[in-house]
N, C-alpha and C positions, 0 to 999 in steps of 0.2 A: 454588425456587432462582433466584437472580438471574443476569443476563447474565454477569457476571464469573465466577461459579462454573461456569456452564454452559460458557463458553469454555475455562476452565482444565481442566475435566474432559474436554472433547472433545480438547484438545491433548494431554493425558496419554495418552489412548487411542492417539493418533497417534504417540506416542513422545517427548513433551516430557521433557527431562532433569529430574533431581531438583532441581538448583539453580533452574531457572526455575519449576518447580512450587512449591517451598518459598518462593520469594520473590514469588510472584504477588500475594498480598494481595487486598484488595477494590479492584478497578480501576474507575474511571469510564470512560465512553465514550472520552474523550480519552486516558486511560491505555491502553485497549485498542488504539486507533489507533496510539499510539506503540509498543506491543508488536508490532503488525503490522509496522511499519517496521523496528524493531530485530531482529525475528525473521523477516525477509522470506524468507531462504533456506529456513527450516523451512516457512513458509506456502506458498511456491511448490512445494516438493518434495511437499507433501501436498495441494495444491490446496485450501487451507483458509484462512480460512472461505470459504464460497460467495459468489458475487456477490450472491445474494438476501439473505444475512445481512448483508453489508457495506452494502447499500442500506437494508434494513429497520432494522437495529439501530444503525448508525453514521452514517447519511446526513447528520445535522446537524453532524457534526464532521470528517468525512473530508477535506474540502478544506483544512482548516487544516494537514493533514499531507501534502498532495500526493497524496492517494488519490482516484481517480475510478472510478466503476462505471457502465457502460452509459450513458455521457454523451458529448455533443459538447463538445470542449474546444478552446480557443484560448488557450494559456498562454505567457507569457514566463517560461521556466523557470530555476530554480536549485535546487540541493539535490536531494532524491530525489522523483521523481514516479512513481507506479504507476498504470497504466491497466489496469483489470480489465474482464472481460466484453466487450461490444461497444462499447467507447469508440472515438471517432474524432475527427479534426480535425487540429490542428497544435500543435507545441510548438517554441518558438524559444529558442535560447540565444545570447547575444551578449556582446560586450565581454570581460570577464574572468570570466564566470560559470563555475561548475563544477557539473556535474549527473550524476545517475544516473537513467536513464529505463528503466523496466520496462514493456514492452508485452506484456500477457498475454492469453491465451485468444483471443477473436475480435477483439481491438482492432486498429485500422488507423489509423496516424497519420503525418503528414508531419513530419519533423524538420528544422529549419533551424538551422545552426550557423555563426556568423560572428565575426569578430574573433579574439580569443585565447581563446574559450570552449573548455572541455574537457568532453566528454560521454561517458559510458559507457552503451551501450545494450544491454539484455538483452531 
C-alpha cells in the first residue's frame, strides 16, 4: 500500500467524510500537502498526521505549502503558514500581506505585523 492509500485509510478511520474519501484519488506528496492545508481543521482536530510522518514522508515538499515541522523558521509570511511540533523563530507580515498562521503543538514563534498586513493567528 502506497503513502496516498495509507493516508486516505487513516483519515477514514478518523472520520473523513464520504466526499473526500471518494475524491481522494492517487495523490502525490504535493497533493497530500495540499490536502493537509485544505483540510487543516480536520487535521488539527485529529492531531493528524503526526509530526514524524510530516517530516519523514513529506519533508521535501512541505515548505512549498507553508508547512514546517520541528524547524527553526524566519519567514516573511503571506498566505497560510502551519508550524508543527517544536518549531520556533519568527514570522513577519508586512505591507498589504494577508495571512493565516497556525502555531501548533510545542511551537513557539514571534510574530511581527506591520503596515496594512492582516493576519489571523490560531
